C-alpha positions in Angstrom: 15.6 18.5 -4.5 17.7 21.6 -2.7 17.6 22.0 1.4 16.2 25.5 0.1 13.6 24.0 -1.8 12.9 21.8 0.7 12.9 24.7 3.8 10.9 26.9 1.4 7.9 24.2 0.7 7.8 23.5 4.7 7.2 27.6 5.0 4.5 27.5 2.0 2.7 24.9 3.2 2.7 26.7 7.2 1.5 29.4 6.1 -1.2 27.4 3.8 -2.2 25.3 7.6 -2.9 28.6 9.6 -4.9 30.4 6.4 -7.0 27.2 6.6 -6.8 27.3 10.2 -8.0 30.8 10.4 -10.5 30.7 7.8 -12.1 27.9 9.1 -13.1 29.4 12.6 -15.4 31.7 9.9 -16.9 28.9 9.1 -19.7 26.8 10.7 -23.7 26.5 11.6 -23.6 29.7 13.9 -23.8 32.9 11.0 -21.3 35.2 13.0 -19.3 38.1 11.1 -16.0 37.1 10.5 -14.6 40.3 12.4 -16.4 39.0 15.5 -15.3 35.9 15.4 -11.5 37.0 14.5 -11.9 39.7 18.2 -13.7 36.9 20.7 -10.3 35.0 19.1 -7.8 37.3 20.4 -9.7 37.7 23.7 -11.0 35.1 24.5 -14.7 35.4 27.4 -14.8 38.8 26.5 -17.5 37.9 24.0 -20.4 35.9 26.4 -21.9 33.1 23.8 -19.8 33.7 20.6 -16.1 33.7 23.0 -17.8 30.5 23.4 -18.7 28.6 20.0 -15.6 30.3 19.4 -12.6 29.5 22.3 -15.2 26.0 22.8 -16.3 24.3 19.3 -14.7 25.7 17.2 -11.6 26.5 16.9 -11.3 23.1 19.0 -12.7 20.9 16.5 -10.3 23.0 13.7 -6.6 22.5 15.8 -8.2 18.6 16.6 -8.1 18.6 13.0 -4.8 20.0 12.7 -3.2 17.3 14.5 -5.5 14.1 13.7 -4.3 14.8 9.7 0.0 15.6 11.9 -0.6 12.9 12.7 -1.6 10.6 9.7 0.5 12.1 7.8 3.6 11.2 10.3 2.2 7.1 10.9 2.0 7.3 7.0 4.8 8.5 5.9 6.6 6.3 8.9 5.1 3.3 7.2 5.8 3.7 3.8 9.3 4.5 4.3 10.3 1.6 7.2 8.3 -1.4 4.1 9.4 0.4 1.5 5.9 0.3 0.2 4.7 4.2 -1.4 1.1 1.7 -1.3 0.8 1.7 2.7 -0.5 3.9 4.9 -1.1 4.0 9.1 -3.8 1.3 8.6 -1.4 -1.2 7.0 -1.2 -3.2 10.3 -4.6 -3.8 10.8 -5.1 -0.7 13.4 -7.9 1.0 11.4 -10.0 -3.3 12.0 -8.8 -3.4 15.5 -9.8 0.2 16.2 -12.8 -0.8 15.3 -14.0 -3.9 16.7 -13.0 -2.3 19.8 -15.7 1.1 18.9 -17.9 -1.2 18.1 -17.5 -3.6 21.3 -17.5 -0.7 23.5 -21.1 0.8 21.3 -22.3 -3.0 21.6 -21.1 -3.1 25.7 -22.7 0.1 27.5 -24.5 2.6 25.0 -24.9 4.9 27.1 -21.7 5.4 28.5 -19.5 6.9 24.8 -16.8 4.4 25.1 -16.5 4.7 21.5 -12.8 6.2 22.0 -11.2 4.3 24.5 -12.7 0.8 22.4 -11.3 2.3 19.5 -8.0 2.8 21.4 -7.9 0.1 22.9 -8.6 -2.0 19.5 -6.2 0.0 16.8 -3.3 -1.1 20.1 -4.2 -4.5 20.6 -3.6 -4.9 16.3 -1.0 -3.2 17.1 1.2 -5.1 19.3 -0.2 -8.3 17.8 1.5 -7.1 14.3 4.6 -5.7 16.2 5.1 -9.6 17.6 5.8 -10.5 14.2 8.9 -8.2 13.8 10.3 -10.7 16.4 10.1 -13.9 14.5 12.8 -14.8 13.1 13.8 -13.8 10.0 10.7 -12.0 9.7 10.6 -8.6 7.1 8.5 -6.2 5.8 5.9 -8.7 3.7 5.6 -10.9 6.7 4.6 -7.3 8.4 2.4 -6.9 5.6 1.1 -10.3 5.4 0.2 -10.4 9.2 -1.9 -6.9 8.6 -3.4 -8.5 6.0 -4.2 -11.5 7.9 -5.2 -9.3 11.4 -7.3 -6.9 9.1 -9.5 -9.9 8.0 -9.9 -11.6 11.5 -10.7 -8.0 12.6 -13.7 -7.0 10.6 -15.0 -10.4 9.7 -15.6 -10.1 13.7 -17.5 -6.7 13.9 -19.4 -7.8 10.8 -20.4 -10.7 13.2 -20.8 -8.4 16.5 -22.6 -6.5 14.2 -25.1 -8.8 13.1 -26.5 -9.8 15.7 -26.8 -6.4 17.7 -28.3 -4.1 15.6 -28.7 -1.2 18.3 -25.2 0.2 17.3 -25.5 0.4 13.5 -26.0 3.9 13.2 -22.9 5.1 15.6 -20.7 3.0 14.5 -21.3 3.1 10.4 -21.0 7.4 11.4 -18.3 6.2 13.6 -16.0 4.0 11.0 -16.6 7.6 8.1 -15.1 9.5 10.2 -16.2 12.6 12.0 -14.1 15.7 13.9 -17.1 16.8 15.9 -16.9 15.2 19.3 -13.2 16.6 19.2 -12.2 19.7 22.3 -9.9 20.6 24.4 -9.0 17.6 26.6 -8.9 15.1 22.9 -6.7 17.9 21.3 -4.3 18.1 24.3 -3.3 14.6 24.1 -3.3 14.2 20.2 -0.8 17.4 20.4 0.7 15.6 23.7 1.9 12.1 21.0 2.8 13.7 18.2 4.6 15.3 19.8 6.0 12.6 21.1 5.9 10.9 17.8 7.7 13.3 15.9 10.8 13.7 17.6 11.0 10.5 18.2 10.5 9.8 14.3 13.2 12.2 13.8 15.8 11.0 15.9 15.5 7.5 13.5 15.8 9.5 10.2 18.9 8.0 9.3 17.8 4.5 10.3 14.7 5.5 7.5 17.4 6.5 5.2 19.6 3.0 5.6 16.1 1.2 5.1 15.6 3.0 1.9 19.2 0.9 0.7 17.6 -2.4 1.5 18.2 -4.1 5.0 21.0 -5.6 4.2 22.6 -2.7 2.6 20.7 -0.8 6.2 22.6 -3.3 8.4 26.7 -3.0 6.4 25.9 0.4 7.8 25.6 -0.7 11.3 21.4 -0.4 11.7 19.7 -3.1 14.0 17.2 -3.3 11.4 14.7 -5.8 13.9 15.0 -3.4 16.8 14.4 0.0 14.6 11.6 -1.4 13.8 10.0 -2.6 16.1 10.6 0.3 17.4 9.0 2.7 14.8 6.2 0.3 13.9 4.7 1.2 17.5 5.7 3.7 17.2 3.1 4.7 14.1 0.6 2.2 16.2 0.4 4.4 19.2 0.1 7.8 17.1 -2.6 5.9 14.6 -4.5 4.4 17.5 -4.4 8.3 19.2 -6.0 9.7 16.2 -8.7 7.2 15.2 -9.8 7.3 18.8 -10.4 11.1 18.3 -11.7 11.1 15.1 -12.6 7.8 14.0 -11.1 6.0 10.7 -10.3 8.7 8.2 -8.7 7.7 4.9 -6.2 8.8 2.1 -5.0 11.2 4.4 -2.2 8.8 6.1 -1.4 7.6 2.3 -1.2 11.1 0.7 0.7 13.3 2.6 3.9 11.1 2.1 3.9 11.3 -1.5 3.4 15.2 -1.8 6.5 15.0 1.6 8.9 13.6 -1.1 7.5 15.1 -4.4 8.9 18.6 -3.0 11.4 17.7 -0.3 13.2 14.9 -2.2 13.9 11.5 -1.0 15.8 12.6 3.0 13.3 11.4 5.5 14.1 14.0 7.7 12.7 16.7 5.6 10.1 14.1 4.5 9.0 13.5 7.9 8.5 17.1 8.4 6.7 18.3 5.4 3.9 15.1 6.1 3.4 16.4 8.9 2.2 19.5 8.2 0.8 18.2 4.0 -0.9 15.4 6.7 -2.9 18.9 9.1 -3.3 20.9 5.8 -5.4 18.6 3.8 -7.7 17.4 6.6 -8.2 20.8 7.6 -9.3 21.5 4.0 -11.4 18.1 4.2 -13.2 19.1 7.2 -14.1 22.9 6.2 -15.7 20.8 2.9 -17.4 18.7 5.0 -19.3 20.8 7.6 -20.0 24.1 4.9 -21.9 22.0 2.3 -25.6 23.1 1.6 -26.2 20.2 2.2 -25.4 20.0 6.3 -22.5 18.6 7.4 -21.1 15.1 6.2 -18.8 12.8 7.4 -15.3 14.4 7.2 -13.6 10.6 5.8 -16.2 11.2 2.7 -15.0 14.5 1.4 -10.8 12.8 2.6 -11.6 10.3 -0.5 -13.5 12.7 -3.2 -10.6 14.4 -3.2 -7.8 12.2 -1.8 -8.4 9.4 -4.5 -7.9 11.5 -7.4 -5.1 13.4 -6.8 -3.3 10.4 -5.8 -4.2 8.6 -9.2 -2.4 11.2 -10.4 0.2 11.6 -7.9 1.4 7.9 -9.4 0.7 9.2 -13.5 2.6 11.6 -13.3 5.6 10.1 -10.8 5.8 7.3 -14.0 5.1 10.1 -16.8 1.5 9.4 -18.2 1.1 13.2 -18.1 4.4 14.3 -18.6 
C-alpha cells in the first residue's frame, strides 16, 4: 500500500467526517431550518434560542461523538498492535468492567450527585493499573495480559451484578449508561476528551516504530533494540487512559475500537503511523454517524451503543470474511 494511497484515504475520511458533523448539526428534536442552523453556527450569540440550541446542545454533542469515536479508535489500534491480536479492543484489559463497577458504586452511593462519569473513570483507571501491573511480572507476555484482563472482567462484573442485586434503585440509570450515549456531553467533557486524545495521539505516534517492531514478535523487537516491557507498559497505560476518559463521557460503546483499526489497515497498510492516524479519523466518523442515526429514528432516540453494535457487528464479520477470501 503506497503512502499516496494512505494520504488519499486520510483526506477522504476527513472529508466524510466533516460532512457527517455538519449534517448532524441539522438534526435534532427541535425542528430548525438548515439555513438558520448554519447561520447560527457562523454567528454565535446572534440568533437567540436557535444559537443556544446549536452552540450549547448540538455542537458539543457532535464534537463529543467525534472525539469519543476517535479515542476508541486510537485505543483499539494500540491494543491490537501491542497484543498482536486482531480481536483486541479498548476494553480487553478489563476497562469496561472497571468502569461499570465504578459507575455502579457512584450511582448507588450518591444518586443525586450525578457522579457516574467520575466513578466510571476511576473504575476504568483502576482496572488499567491492575492490568498494567501484569506487564511488570517476570516473563509476562501478551497472553498474560489478555488473561489478566479476562479475569478482571469476570471479577469486576460479578461485583457489579452483586451490588445491583441488592440495590434496584439505580438499575435503570446504570442500564442506560451501559448502552452508551452522548446526550450528557457538554463543552467541559469535550475539552477534556480533546486534551487527553491529543496527548494519547502524539505519544502513540512517538512509539509507532516500536509498534512496527512488535508486529514481528517480541523477540524480534528486542533484536531491534526495543525495550518490550517498558513499551508495553507505557502504551497500555496510554490506551487505558484514553479509554477511561471516553467511557466516563459516553458510557460503554462497543465495536468502534474493534472495527476502526481493521478499516485503517485495509486502506492505509500495515505501518502503524498510518494505522493510528486513520483509526482516529474513522473511529470519529463511525461514531458521529451512529449517534446521528440513534437520535433521528421515528421512534425517538435510542442508546448509541445499540446502533454501533448493529452497524459494526455485520461490518466486522464482512471484513473478516473478505480478508479470508470468502467473499471474493
